[in-house]
DSSP file (Angstrom, degrees, kcal/mol; ACC not computed):
  #  RESIDUE AA STRUCTURE BP1 BP2  ACC     N-H-->O    O-->H-N    N-H-->O    O-->H-N    TCO  KAPPA ALPHA  PHI   PSI    X-CA   Y-CA   Z-CA
    1    1 A M              0   0    0      0, 0.0     0, 0.0     0, 0.0     0, 0.0   0.000 360.0 360.0 360.0 126.3  -35.7   28.1   -5.1
    2    2 A R        -     0   0    0      1,-0.1     2,-0.1     0, 0.0     0, 0.0  -0.600 360.0-109.8 -81.5 140.5  -32.9   25.5   -5.1
    3    3 A P        -     0   0    0      0, 0.0     2,-0.7     0, 0.0    -1,-0.1  -0.427  27.1-122.0 -68.9 145.9  -32.6   23.3   -8.2
    4    4 A C        -     0   0    0     -2,-0.1     2,-0.6     2,-0.0     0, 0.0  -0.807  30.0-167.7 -88.7 117.1  -33.5   19.7   -7.8
    5    5 A I        -     0   0    0     -2,-0.7     2,-0.4     2,-0.0    41,-0.1  -0.933   2.6-162.0-111.8 121.9  -30.5   17.5   -8.8
    6    6 A Q        -     0   0    0     -2,-0.6     2,-0.6    39,-0.2    39,-0.1  -0.850  10.6-141.6-103.8 137.8  -31.0   13.8   -9.2
    7    7 A V        -     0   0    0     -2,-0.4     2,-1.0    37,-0.1     3,-0.1  -0.867   2.9-155.0-100.7 125.1  -28.1   11.5   -9.2
    8    8 A D     >  -     0   0    0     -2,-0.6     4,-2.4     1,-0.2     3,-0.3  -0.810   9.7-172.3 -96.9  94.2  -28.1    8.6  -11.6
    9    9 A S  H  > S+     0   0    0     -2,-1.0     4,-2.3     1,-0.2    11,-0.8   0.799  83.2  55.3 -63.9 -28.3  -25.9    6.1   -9.8
   10   10 A Q  H  > S+     0   0    0      2,-0.2     4,-2.6     1,-0.2    -1,-0.2   0.901 108.1  48.8 -69.4 -39.5  -25.9    3.7  -12.8
   11   11 A L  H  > S+     0   0    0     -3,-0.3     4,-2.3     2,-0.2     5,-0.2   0.925 111.5  49.7 -62.5 -44.7  -24.6    6.5  -15.0
   12   12 A I  H  X S+     0   0    0     -4,-2.4     4,-3.0     1,-0.2     6,-0.5   0.925 111.9  48.7 -61.3 -43.6  -21.9    7.4  -12.5
   13   13 A L  H  X S+     0   0    0     -4,-2.3     4,-1.9     1,-0.2    -2,-0.2   0.920 111.6  49.7 -60.8 -43.9  -20.9    3.7  -12.4
   14   14 A S  H  < S+     0   0    0     -4,-2.6    -1,-0.2     1,-0.2    -2,-0.2   0.879 120.0  35.8 -64.6 -37.9  -20.8    3.5  -16.2
   15   15 A I  H  < S+     0   0    0     -4,-2.3    -2,-0.2    -5,-0.2    -1,-0.2   0.926 131.8  24.9 -80.9 -47.5  -18.7    6.6  -16.5
   16   16 A N  H  < S-     0   0    0     -4,-3.0    68,-0.5     2,-0.3    69,-0.2   0.558  93.7-126.3-101.6 -11.2  -16.4    6.3  -13.5
   17   17 A R  S  < S+     0   0    0     -4,-1.9     6,-1.6    -5,-0.5     2,-0.3   0.492  86.3  74.0  74.1   6.1  -16.4    2.6  -12.7
   18   18 A V  B     +A   22   0A   0     -6,-0.5    -2,-0.3     4,-0.2     2,-0.3  -0.961  58.8  78.1-138.0 157.9  -17.4    3.2   -9.1
   19   19 A G  S    S+     0   0    0      2,-1.2    -9,-0.1    -2,-0.3   -10,-0.1  -0.817  97.7  23.0 150.4-106.2  -20.8    4.2   -7.7
   20   20 A A  S    S-     0   0    0    -11,-0.8     2,-0.3    -2,-0.3   -10,-0.1   0.635 138.8 -25.5 -69.6 -13.1  -23.7    1.7   -7.3
   21   21 A G  S    S-     0   0    0    -12,-0.2    -2,-1.2   -11,-0.0     2,-0.4  -0.860  79.3 -86.0-169.5-159.5  -21.1   -1.0   -7.3
   22   22 A Y  B     -A   18   0A   0     -2,-0.3    -4,-0.2    -4,-0.2     2,-0.1  -0.991  29.7-120.6-132.5 140.7  -17.6   -1.7   -8.6
   23   23 A F    >   -     0   0    0     -6,-1.6     3,-1.9    -2,-0.4    -9,-0.0  -0.429  51.2 -82.8 -69.7 154.5  -16.2   -2.9  -11.9
   24   24 A K  T 3  S+     0   0    0      1,-0.3    -1,-0.1    -2,-0.1    57,-0.1  -0.345 115.6   9.3 -57.7 138.1  -14.2   -6.1  -11.7
   25   25 A Y  T 3  S+     0   0    0      1,-0.2    -1,-0.3    -3,-0.1    55,-0.1   0.498  87.3 172.5  68.3   8.3  -10.5   -5.4  -10.8
   26   26 A V    <   -     0   0    0     -3,-1.9    56,-0.2     1,-0.2    -1,-0.2  -0.167  28.8-150.7 -53.0 137.0  -11.3   -1.8  -10.0
   27   27 A Q        +     0   0    0     54,-3.1    63,-4.1     2,-0.1     2,-0.2   0.381  62.7 108.5 -90.2   2.5   -8.3    0.0   -8.4
   28   28 A F  S    S-     0   0    0     53,-0.4    61,-0.1    61,-0.2     7,-0.0  -0.579  81.9 -96.9 -82.4 143.9  -10.5    2.4   -6.4
   29   29 A S        -     0   0    0     59,-0.4    -1,-0.1    -2,-0.2    -2,-0.1  -0.270  20.4-150.6 -58.1 140.8  -10.7    1.9   -2.6
   30   30 A H        +     0   0    0      4,-0.1     2,-0.2    -3,-0.1    -1,-0.1   0.340  57.7 124.9 -93.1   4.8  -13.7   -0.1   -1.4
   31   31 A D     >  -     0   0    0      1,-0.1     4,-2.2     2,-0.0     5,-0.2  -0.472  63.9-136.5 -66.7 131.3  -13.6    1.8    1.9
   32   32 A K  H  > S+     0   0    0      1,-0.2     4,-2.2     2,-0.2    -1,-0.1   0.879 103.5  50.3 -59.2 -40.7  -17.0    3.5    2.6
   33   33 A D  H  > S+     0   0    0      2,-0.2     4,-2.3     1,-0.2    -1,-0.2   0.870 108.7  51.9 -68.1 -35.6  -15.3    6.8    3.7
   34   34 A A  H  > S+     0   0    0      2,-0.2     4,-2.3     1,-0.2    -2,-0.2   0.916 111.3  47.2 -65.6 -42.7  -13.1    7.0    0.6
   35   35 A L  H  X S+     0   0    0     -4,-2.2     4,-2.4     2,-0.2    -2,-0.2   0.906 111.2  51.9 -65.3 -40.4  -16.2    6.5   -1.7
   36   36 A N  H  X S+     0   0    0     -4,-2.2     4,-1.6    -5,-0.2    -2,-0.2   0.926 111.1  46.8 -60.8 -44.6  -18.1    9.2    0.3
   37   37 A Q  H  X S+     0   0    0     -4,-2.3     4,-1.0     1,-0.2    -2,-0.2   0.892 109.9  54.8 -65.0 -39.6  -15.2   11.6   -0.1
   38   38 A Y  H >X S+     0   0    0     -4,-2.3     3,-0.8     1,-0.2     4,-0.5   0.933 108.9  46.8 -58.5 -47.5  -15.0   10.8   -3.8
   39   39 A F  H >< S+     0   0    0     -4,-2.4     3,-0.8     1,-0.2    -1,-0.2   0.816 105.0  60.8 -67.4 -29.5  -18.7   11.6   -4.3
   40   40 A R  H 3< S+     0   0    0     -4,-1.6    -1,-0.2     1,-0.2    -2,-0.2   0.771 102.3  53.9 -66.9 -24.7  -18.3   14.9   -2.3
   41   41 A Q  H << S+     0   0    0     -4,-1.0    -1,-0.2    -3,-0.8    -2,-0.2   0.627  88.4 103.2 -82.8 -14.5  -15.8   16.1   -4.9
   42   42 A M    <<  -     0   0    0     -3,-0.8    -3,-0.0    -4,-0.5    -4,-0.0  -0.403  63.9-142.7 -74.7 143.7  -18.1   15.5   -7.9
   43   43 A T        -     0   0    0     -2,-0.1    -2,-0.1     0, 0.0    -1,-0.0  -0.931  26.8-126.4-100.7 123.1  -19.9   18.3   -9.6
   44   44 A P        -     0   0    0      0, 0.0     2,-0.4     0, 0.0   -37,-0.1  -0.345  20.2-109.7 -70.6 148.7  -23.4   17.2  -10.6
   45   45 A N        -     0   0    0      1,-0.1   -39,-0.2   -39,-0.1     4,-0.1  -0.648  30.1-173.8 -71.8 127.4  -24.6   17.5  -14.2
   46   46 A T        +     0   0    0     -2,-0.4    -1,-0.1     2,-0.1     3,-0.0   0.299  67.3  35.7-107.0   8.5  -27.1   20.3  -14.2
   47   47 A G  S    S-     0   0    0      1,-0.1    -2,-0.0     0, 0.0     0, 0.0  -0.783 106.5 -49.9-142.4-173.8  -28.1   19.7  -17.8
   48   48 A P        -     0   0    0      0, 0.0     2,-0.5     0, 0.0    -2,-0.1  -0.301  48.3-136.6 -64.5 148.3  -28.5   16.9  -20.3
   49   49 A F        +     0   0    0     -4,-0.1     2,-0.5    -3,-0.0    -4,-0.0  -0.935  23.3 177.5-109.4 123.0  -25.6   14.4  -20.6
   50   50 A D    >>  -     0   0    0     -2,-0.5     4,-1.9     1,-0.1     3,-0.5  -0.919  16.1-164.3-130.1 104.5  -24.7   13.4  -24.2
   51   51 A I  H 3> S+     0   0    0     -2,-0.5     4,-2.8     1,-0.2     5,-0.2   0.817  90.5  57.3 -59.3 -32.5  -21.8   11.1  -24.5
   52   52 A N  H 3> S+     0   0    0      2,-0.2     4,-2.7     1,-0.2    -1,-0.2   0.884 104.8  50.7 -67.0 -37.9  -21.4   11.8  -28.2
   53   53 A V  H <> S+     0   0    0     -3,-0.5     4,-2.2     2,-0.2    -2,-0.2   0.932 114.0  44.9 -63.2 -45.1  -21.0   15.6  -27.5
   54   54 A I  H  X S+     0   0    0     -4,-1.9     4,-2.4     2,-0.2    -2,-0.2   0.927 114.3  48.7 -65.8 -44.7  -18.3   14.8  -24.9
   55   55 A S  H  X S+     0   0    0     -4,-2.8     4,-2.3     1,-0.2    -2,-0.2   0.920 112.4  47.8 -61.1 -45.2  -16.6   12.3  -27.2
   56   56 A D  H  X S+     0   0    0     -4,-2.7     4,-2.1     1,-0.2    -1,-0.2   0.892 111.8  50.4 -63.1 -40.0  -16.6   14.6  -30.2
   57   57 A A  H  X S+     0   0    0     -4,-2.2     4,-1.8    -5,-0.2    -2,-0.2   0.905 111.2  48.0 -66.2 -41.1  -15.2   17.5  -28.1
   58   58 A M  H  X S+     0   0    0     -4,-2.4     4,-2.5     1,-0.2    -2,-0.2   0.886 109.5  53.4 -68.1 -37.7  -12.4   15.4  -26.7
   59   59 A S  H  X S+     0   0    0     -4,-2.3     4,-2.6     1,-0.2    -1,-0.2   0.908 107.8  51.3 -61.2 -41.9  -11.5   14.1  -30.2
   60   60 A A  H  X S+     0   0    0     -4,-2.1     4,-1.8     2,-0.2    -1,-0.2   0.899 110.2  48.8 -63.3 -39.7  -11.3   17.8  -31.4
   61   61 A V  H  X S+     0   0    0     -4,-1.8     4,-1.4     2,-0.2    -2,-0.2   0.928 112.1  48.7 -64.9 -44.1   -8.9   18.6  -28.5
   62   62 A V  H  X S+     0   0    0     -4,-2.5     4,-0.8     1,-0.2     3,-0.3   0.913 109.6  52.7 -63.0 -42.1   -6.7   15.5  -29.3
   63   63 A D  H  < S+     0   0    0     -4,-2.6     3,-0.4     1,-0.2    -1,-0.2   0.867 111.4  46.0 -60.8 -37.4   -6.6   16.5  -33.0
   64   64 A K  H  < S+     0   0    0     -4,-1.8    -1,-0.2     1,-0.2    -2,-0.2   0.728 101.7  67.7 -77.7 -21.4   -5.4   20.0  -32.1
   65   65 A S  H >< S-     0   0    0     -4,-1.4     3,-0.8    -3,-0.3    -1,-0.2   0.721  86.3-164.6 -76.1 -20.3   -2.8   18.8  -29.6
   66   66 A G  G ><  -     0   0    0     -4,-0.8     3,-0.9    -3,-0.4    -1,-0.2  -0.396  53.2  -9.1  75.4-146.9   -0.7   17.2  -32.3
   67   67 A P  G 3  S+     0   0    0      0, 0.0    -1,-0.2     0, 0.0    -2,-0.1   0.532 115.2  78.7 -72.8  -6.7    2.1   14.6  -31.7
   68   68 A A  G <  S+     0   0    0     -3,-0.8     2,-0.5    -6,-0.1    -2,-0.1   0.209  75.2  97.2 -86.5  18.4    2.1   15.0  -27.9
   69   69 A V    <   +     0   0    0     -3,-0.9     2,-0.4    -7,-0.1    -7,-0.0  -0.914  48.3 179.2-110.1 131.4   -1.0   12.8  -27.6
   70   70 A T        -     0   0    0     -2,-0.5     2,-0.6     2,-0.0    -2,-0.0  -0.996  17.1-150.8-130.3 127.8   -0.7    9.1  -26.8
   71   71 A V        -     0   0    0     -2,-0.4     2,-0.5     2,-0.0    -2,-0.0  -0.874  20.3-173.7 -96.5 125.5   -3.7    6.8  -26.4
   72   72 A M        -     0   0    0     -2,-0.6     2,-0.9     5,-0.0    -2,-0.0  -0.980  21.0-152.6-125.8 123.7   -2.9    4.0  -24.1
   73   73 A H    >>  -     0   0    0     -2,-0.5     3,-1.4     1,-0.2     4,-0.6  -0.837  14.9-157.7 -94.1 101.7   -5.2    1.0  -23.4
   74   74 A L  G >4>S+     0   0    0     -2,-0.9     5,-2.4     1,-0.3     3,-1.7   0.838  86.2  57.7 -55.3 -43.3   -4.1    0.1  -19.8
   75   75 A P  G >45S+     0   0    0      0, 0.0     3,-1.4     0, 0.0    -1,-0.3   0.833  99.5  62.0 -58.8 -28.3   -5.3   -3.5  -19.9
   76   76 A E  G <45S+     0   0    0     -3,-1.4    -2,-0.2     1,-0.3     4,-0.1   0.708 107.1  43.5 -70.4 -17.9   -3.0   -4.1  -22.9
   77   77 A I  G <<5S-     0   0    0     -3,-1.7    -1,-0.3    -4,-0.6    -3,-0.1   0.132 129.4 -94.8-111.1  19.3    0.0   -3.2  -20.8
   78   78 A G  T < 5S+     0   0    0     -3,-1.4     2,-0.6     1,-0.2    -2,-0.1   0.597  86.0 125.2  85.6  12.9   -1.2   -5.3  -17.8
   79   79 A I      < +     0   0    0     -5,-2.4     2,-0.4    -6,-0.1    -1,-0.2  -0.922  36.2 179.7-107.8 118.1   -2.9   -2.6  -15.8
   80   80 A K        +     0   0    0     -2,-0.6   -55,-0.1     1,-0.1    -6,-0.0  -0.890  47.3  25.3-120.3 147.6   -6.5   -3.4  -14.9
   81   81 A G        +     0   0    0     -2,-0.4   -54,-3.1     1,-0.2   -53,-0.4   0.516  66.3 153.4  93.3   7.5   -9.3   -1.7  -13.1
   82   82 A N        -     0   0    0    -56,-0.2    -1,-0.2    -3,-0.2     2,-0.1  -0.411  30.7-146.0 -73.9 148.2   -8.5    2.0  -13.2
   83   83 A T        -     0   0    0      2,-0.2   -66,-0.1    -2,-0.1   -67,-0.1  -0.134  40.5 -87.0 -89.8-166.7  -11.3    4.6  -13.0
   84   84 A H  S    S+     0   0    0    -68,-0.5     3,-0.1     1,-0.2   -67,-0.1   0.300 124.5  62.3 -87.4  10.6  -11.4    7.9  -14.9
   85   85 A F    >>  +     0   0    0    -69,-0.2     3,-2.5     1,-0.1     4,-0.5  -0.597  65.4 170.8-129.4  68.9   -9.4    9.4  -11.9
   86   86 A P  G >4 S+     0   0    0      0, 0.0     3,-0.6     0, 0.0     9,-0.2   0.728  73.7  58.5 -60.9 -25.3   -6.2    7.3  -12.1
   87   87 A L  G 34 S+     0   0    0      1,-0.2     5,-0.1     8,-0.1     9,-0.0   0.520 105.4  51.7 -83.3  -2.3   -4.3    9.4   -9.5
   88   88 A S  G <4 S+     0   0    0     -3,-2.5   -59,-0.4     3,-0.1    -1,-0.2   0.461  93.1  98.8-100.8  -7.4   -7.1    8.6   -7.0
   89   89 A D  S X< S-     0   0    0     -3,-0.6     3,-1.3    -4,-0.5   -61,-0.2  -0.304  89.8-106.4 -80.2 164.7   -6.9    4.9   -7.6
   90   90 A L  T 3  S+     0   0    0    -63,-4.1     3,-0.3     1,-0.3   -62,-0.1   0.763 120.3  52.3 -63.0 -26.1   -5.0    2.5   -5.4
   91   91 A N  T 3> S+     0   0    0      1,-0.2     4,-2.0   -64,-0.2     3,-0.3  -0.114  70.6 130.9 -99.8  36.4   -2.2    2.1   -8.0
   92   92 A N  H <>  +     0   0    0     -3,-1.3     4,-2.6     1,-0.2    -1,-0.2   0.782  66.6  57.2 -64.2 -28.9   -1.7    5.9   -8.3
   93   93 A V  H  > S+     0   0    0     -3,-0.3     4,-1.9     2,-0.2    -1,-0.2   0.921 108.4  47.4 -68.3 -41.1    2.1    5.6   -7.9
   94   94 A Q  H  > S+     0   0    0     -3,-0.3     4,-1.6     2,-0.2    -2,-0.2   0.905 113.4  48.3 -62.7 -42.2    2.2    3.3  -10.9
   95   95 A M  H  X S+     0   0    0     -4,-2.0     4,-2.1    -9,-0.2    -2,-0.2   0.898 109.1  52.5 -67.8 -39.7   -0.1    5.7  -12.9
   96   96 A A  H  X S+     0   0    0     -4,-2.6     4,-2.7     1,-0.2    -1,-0.2   0.867 106.1  55.9 -62.2 -35.3    2.0    8.7  -11.9
   97   97 A G  H  X S+     0   0    0     -4,-1.9     4,-2.5     2,-0.2    -1,-0.2   0.899 106.1  49.7 -61.9 -41.1    5.1    6.9  -13.2
   98   98 A L  H  X S+     0   0    0     -4,-1.6     4,-2.3     2,-0.2    -2,-0.2   0.912 112.4  47.3 -64.4 -42.0    3.4    6.4  -16.6
   99   99 A V  H  X S+     0   0    0     -4,-2.1     4,-2.6     2,-0.2    -2,-0.2   0.928 112.7  49.2 -64.4 -44.1    2.5   10.1  -16.8
  100  100 A S  H  X S+     0   0    0     -4,-2.7     4,-2.3     1,-0.2    -2,-0.2   0.905 110.6  50.3 -61.9 -41.7    6.1   11.1  -15.8
  101  101 A K  H  X S+     0   0    0     -4,-2.5     4,-2.7     2,-0.2    -1,-0.2   0.923 111.0  49.6 -61.1 -45.1    7.6    8.7  -18.4
  102  102 A F  H  X S+     0   0    0     -4,-2.3     4,-1.9     1,-0.2    -2,-0.2   0.933 111.2  48.4 -60.8 -47.3    5.3   10.2  -21.1
  103  103 A L  H  <>S+     0   0    0     -4,-2.6     5,-3.6     1,-0.2     6,-0.6   0.896 113.0  48.1 -61.8 -40.1    6.3   13.8  -20.1
  104  104 A K  H ><5S+     0   0    0     -4,-2.3     3,-1.5     3,-0.2    -1,-0.2   0.933 110.4  50.7 -66.1 -45.7   10.0   12.9  -20.1
  105  105 A E  H 3<5S+     0   0    0     -4,-2.7    -1,-0.2     1,-0.3    -2,-0.2   0.828 114.0  45.1 -62.0 -32.3    9.7   11.1  -23.5
  106  106 A K  T 3<5S-     0   0    0     -4,-1.9    -1,-0.3    -5,-0.2    -2,-0.2   0.334 112.9-119.7 -91.8   5.8    8.0   14.2  -25.0
  107  107 A D  T < 5S+     0   0    0     -3,-1.5    -3,-0.2    -5,-0.1    -2,-0.1   0.905  77.4 126.7  54.8  44.3   10.5   16.6  -23.4
  108  108 A L      <       0   0    0     -5,-3.6    -4,-0.2    -6,-0.2    -5,-0.1   0.320 360.0 360.0-111.7   4.6    7.6   18.2  -21.5
  109  109 A Q              0   0    0     -6,-0.6    -1,-0.1    -5,-0.1    -5,-0.1   0.464 360.0 360.0 -80.6 360.0    9.1   17.9  -17.9
C-alpha cells in the first residue's frame, strides 16, 4: 500500500515563497516549466511539520558553528524576493557572489 501524501500548497508558498502564487518581488522564474521542475525536486513531508522544532534545531546548529555564521537580511542590503533556494533564483549569480565573499572573508575558500 502506497502512502497518501497531500500537498499543502499554502504551506509551500509560506515556506518557499513560490507555490500557489508568488510573493511580491520574488526572484524565482514565473515560467510554468521551471516551477514544475522545482516541485519535482521537492521531498514531501511524510510526518507532522512543526516550524518551532525546525527553528530550534537550526538555532542549535548556528550556536555550535561559532564565528563563521553571519545572519544577513537581504532586503536590508537591497536584495528583494529571494526564496529559500537562492541559487535557483533569477539573481543566482549575485547570490553566489555573496556566498563567495563570505567564504573568502572567513578564509574558508
